[in-house]
N, C-alpha and C positions, 0 to 999 in steps of 0.2 A: 440334735444338740451334741456337742463334743463332750468328752469325759471331763476335760478341764473346766468347761463352763458349768457342768453339773456340780463338780466339787466346789468351785468358787461360789456358786449360788448357795449351796448347802452351808458353807462357811459363813456367808453373809446372813443367812437366816439365823444361825446360831448367835452371831453378833447381836442381831436385833433382839433375840430372846434374852441375851445376857443383860440388855439394857433394862430389863424388868417389866413388871406389869402383866406377866403371863402366869396364870394359875399353874401350880405344880403338876397337876394331872394332865393339863393341856400341853405343858412343856414336855413332859415325858412322852406323850403320844407323838408330838412333833419330832422329838429326838429319835424315837424308834423309826419313824418314817424316813427321816434323813439318813439314818444308818442303812436302812433297806435300800434306798436310792443309791447310796455310795457303793454298796455291795453289788447291786445289779448293774451299775455303770462300769464296773471293773476299773474304777478310777484310782483306787488306793495303790500306792507304791509299796512293794514288798521291801522289807528290811533285808540286810545282807544275809542274816541267818535263814529267813524264809525263802529268799531267792535261791540260796545254796541248796536247801532241801528240795525245792521244786526242780532245779536243774539235776540234782542227783537222782531223784525219782524218775525223771524223764530219761536220763541216760542209762538207767538201770533197766529200762523197759525195752524189750526186743522190737517193739513197734515204733521206736523213735527213728525219725528220718532226718539225718543231717542235711540231705539235699533239700528236703521240704523246708526245713528251718532256714537254710541259706536263701532259698527262693522267696520266702516271706520277708526276710530282712532286706532283700534287694528292693522290695516295694515300699519299705519304710521311708520316712522323711530322711533326707540326706544328713541333717544334723544328728538325728538319732543313730544313723549308720555310723557316723564318726564317733559318737559317744559310746556306742557298743564296741567299736574297735579300741577305744581308750580303755574300756573295761577289760577286754581281752589282754591288752598290753599290760595293764596293772597286775592281772593275775599271773601272767608269765614272769614279770619282774619279781613278784612275790615268791614264786616257786624257785626262780633262779637264785635269788639272794638269801633265802632262808636256809641256814646250815642245819637247823633242827627239824626241817620239814621231813615227815616220815616217808622214807623211801625204801623200797625193796624191789625185787625183780619185776613186779607188776607195773611200777610207775617210774622206774629209773630212767627210762628213755625220755619221759616227760621232762624230767629235771635237765637232762642234757639238751633237749630241744629248746626249752625255755632259755637256758643259758646262751646257746648259740643264737637264737632269734633276738634276744635283747641286746646282745653285743653287736649284732649285724645292723640293728635299727636304732642304736642309741642316739644318732644325730637326726632322727626323723621326729618331728613334732606332729601332734594331732590336735590342732587348735579348735576351740569351740567357736563355730561360725554360725 
């Protein structure tokens, strides 16, 4: 079963429970099980803050492999690949355009790279297909 189907099914069960007629202790037990299913299905989306923390922790680890990550992304759905590219573009535009972004010798080249890349690709769109 796909992660989306699990999440959708769990949402539907909650809708049914909200309709009423379920004892509070049974309701709580069902909600606990649904939360467990969601966690185990890896279906919940991370918020921006959570994702930034996971990315930072991964990049800060000597075992992180950019090559392995790229190979895994290569095998993702084509629409997800494009969405990921939009995400990268958005971050580069953010870095390039923010005058108060904290820069020093450790990340100054990133600012220059982001500025050059966004200027060079400003006429390229990445539609959601």
